[in-house]
C-alpha positions as CSV (number, residue, x, y, z in Angstrom):
1,M,0.0,0.0,0.0
2,R,2.8,2.5,1.0
3,F,4.7,1.8,-2.3
4,S,1.5,2.3,-4.3
5,R,0.9,5.7,-2.7
6,I,4.5,6.7,-3.3
7,A,4.2,5.7,-6.9
8,V,1.0,7.8,-7.3
9,V,2.7,10.9,-5.8
10,F,5.8,10.4,-7.9
11,T,3.7,10.0,-11.1
12,T,1.6,13.0,-10.2
13,C,4.7,15.2,-9.5
14,L,6.4,14.0,-12.7
15,S,3.3,14.8,-14.7
16,V,3.0,18.3,-13.2
17,F,6.7,19.0,-14.0
18,L,6.4,17.8,-17.5
19,N,3.3,19.9,-18.0
20,L,5.0,23.0,-16.6
21,A,8.2,22.5,-18.5
22,G,6.1,22.2,-21.7
23,C,7.6,22.1,-25.1
24,E,8.1,25.4,-26.9
25,T,6.0,25.8,-30.0
26,A,7.6,26.2,-33.4
27,E,6.2,29.7,-33.4
28,K,8.9,32.1,-32.1
29,R,7.5,34.6,-29.6
30,P,9.2,37.4,-27.7
31,P,10.1,36.7,-24.1
32,L,7.5,37.5,-21.5
33,K,8.0,41.0,-20.0
34,L,8.6,40.6,-16.3
35,V,7.8,43.1,-13.5
36,E,10.8,45.4,-12.7
37,K,11.1,44.4,-9.0
38,V,9.5,42.0,-6.5
39,D,9.8,42.8,-2.8
40,I,10.2,39.2,-1.7
41,P,9.1,39.7,2.0
42,R,6.0,41.5,0.8
43,F,5.2,38.8,-1.8
44,M,5.2,36.1,0.9
45,G,2.0,34.9,2.4
46,K,-1.3,33.5,1.1
47,W,-2.6,34.1,-2.4
48,Y,-5.9,32.9,-3.8
49,V,-5.8,31.5,-7.3
50,I,-8.5,33.5,-9.1
51,A,-8.0,32.1,-12.6
52,N,-5.5,30.1,-14.5
53,I,-4.6,28.1,-17.6
54,P,-4.4,25.0,-15.5
55,T,-2.0,22.1,-15.4
56,I,-3.4,18.6,-15.4
57,L,-3.1,18.7,-11.6
58,E,-5.4,21.8,-11.3
59,T,-8.3,20.6,-13.6
60,D,-11.5,20.8,-11.5
61,A,-9.7,22.6,-8.6
62,H,-11.8,24.7,-6.2
63,N,-10.7,27.1,-3.5
64,A,-7.1,26.9,-4.7
65,T,-4.5,28.9,-2.8
66,E,-0.7,29.2,-2.8
67,S,1.2,30.3,0.3
68,Y,4.8,31.3,0.2
69,D,7.3,31.2,3.1
70,L,10.9,32.6,2.8
71,E,13.4,30.1,4.2
72,K,16.6,31.0,5.9
73,D,18.6,29.7,2.9
74,G,16.8,32.1,0.6
75,S,14.6,29.4,-1.0
76,I,10.8,29.7,-0.9
77,A,8.6,27.0,0.6
78,I,5.3,26.8,-1.3
79,T,2.1,25.2,-0.1
80,F,-0.4,24.7,-3.0
81,R,-3.8,23.6,-1.7
82,F,-7.2,23.1,-3.2
83,N,-10.4,21.0,-3.0
84,K,-10.8,18.4,-5.7
85,K,-13.8,18.6,-8.0
86,S,-16.0,20.7,-5.7
87,A,-15.9,23.3,-3.0
88,D,-16.2,20.6,-0.3
89,G,-14.3,17.9,-2.2
90,P,-11.2,16.2,-0.7
91,V,-8.2,18.5,0.0
92,A,-5.1,18.1,-2.1
93,E,-1.9,19.7,-0.9
94,Y,1.5,20.0,-2.6
95,H,4.8,21.4,-1.3
96,P,7.1,22.5,-4.2
97,K,10.1,24.6,-3.5
98,A,11.1,27.8,-5.3
99,F,14.5,29.4,-5.9
100,I,14.9,33.0,-7.0
101,Y,16.8,32.8,-10.3
102,D,17.2,36.6,-11.0
103,K,18.2,38.3,-7.8
104,N,18.2,41.7,-9.3
105,S,14.5,41.8,-10.0
106,N,13.3,38.8,-8.0
107,A,10.7,38.3,-10.7
108,E,12.2,35.1,-12.2
109,W,12.0,32.0,-10.1
110,R,12.5,28.3,-10.7
111,V,10.1,25.9,-9.0
112,Q,10.9,22.3,-8.1
113,F,8.0,19.8,-7.9
114,L,10.3,16.8,-8.3
115,W,14.0,16.8,-7.7
116,P,16.2,17.5,-9.8
117,F,13.8,19.2,-12.3
118,L,13.1,22.9,-12.2
119,A,10.2,24.8,-14.0
120,D,10.1,28.5,-14.9
121,Y,7.9,30.7,-12.7
122,L,7.8,34.3,-14.0
123,V,6.1,37.3,-12.3
124,I,4.6,39.1,-15.3
125,D,2.2,41.4,-13.4
126,L,2.0,42.7,-9.9
127,A,-0.2,45.4,-8.4
128,D,1.7,48.2,-6.7
129,D,-0.1,47.4,-3.5
130,Y,0.6,43.6,-3.9
131,S,-3.2,42.9,-4.1
132,F,-2.8,40.7,-7.2
133,T,-0.1,39.1,-9.3
134,V,0.2,37.1,-12.5
135,I,2.6,34.2,-12.9
136,G,3.5,33.0,-16.4
137,V,5.8,30.5,-18.1
138,P,7.8,31.1,-21.3
139,S,5.8,28.7,-23.5
140,R,2.6,30.5,-22.4
141,N,0.9,27.2,-21.9
142,Y,0.1,27.9,-18.2
143,L,-0.8,31.0,-16.2
144,W,-2.0,31.9,-12.7
145,I,-3.9,35.0,-11.7
146,M,-3.7,35.3,-8.0
147,A,-5.0,37.8,-5.4
148,R,-4.8,38.5,-1.7
149,S,-8.5,38.1,-1.4
150,S,-10.8,35.4,-3.0
151,R,-12.3,37.9,-5.4
152,L,-11.2,40.6,-7.9
153,E,-13.2,43.6,-9.0
154,P,-14.4,42.9,-12.6
155,K,-12.7,46.1,-13.9
156,T,-9.4,45.0,-12.3
157,Y,-9.8,41.4,-13.7
158,Q,-10.4,42.8,-17.2
159,T,-7.4,45.0,-17.0
160,I,-5.3,42.0,-16.1
161,I,-6.7,40.0,-18.9
162,D,-5.9,42.8,-21.4
163,R,-2.3,42.9,-20.2
164,I,-2.0,39.1,-20.4
165,A,-3.3,39.2,-24.0
166,A,-0.8,41.8,-24.9
167,Q,1.9,39.4,-23.7
168,G,0.8,36.8,-26.3
169,Y,-1.3,34.6,-24.1
170,D,-4.5,33.0,-25.6
171,V,-6.9,34.4,-23.0
172,R,-9.7,32.0,-24.2
173,K,-7.8,29.2,-22.3
174,I,-8.1,31.0,-19.0
175,K,-10.4,29.3,-16.5
176,I,-11.9,30.9,-13.4
177,V,-11.1,29.0,-10.3
178,P,-14.2,28.7,-8.1
179,Q,-13.6,30.2,-4.6
180,S,-16.1,29.9,-1.8
């Protein structure tokens, strides 16, 4: 039984990594424009996933949150939590680790779901007051719109969508993550 659970966790983590790494399309796109600077201590804490272009792991996720804790060694412990398939479905929780890749801007990270593999994690939008952020990947296959509260004002959400579209994302792929 224990081996079976370990195999399931390993397979799930490997699947998530492979999905995040994604293959670049033959179409050449300009690099994503990152925010100029991320104040890491201010970025830490709980974020609600408002919408995303989901990985296979996040399909049918409800009440998704990501929490960030800065470790003494400079890495970032992440807790990704959500309910499966419904607001009161079983809770899934994952604990990837992030490493700040560009220490000048702090806007480019690498996330490790499964050792030794690292996936890109790019801060492409961030409110001045840190009330929302947008995380992207170079392939533009995945995206996360997150906020400090479980809801965004419609006007703010539309402004974010417009900026994402300007970065070359297909905004038709973005799914709202139910929050209750």
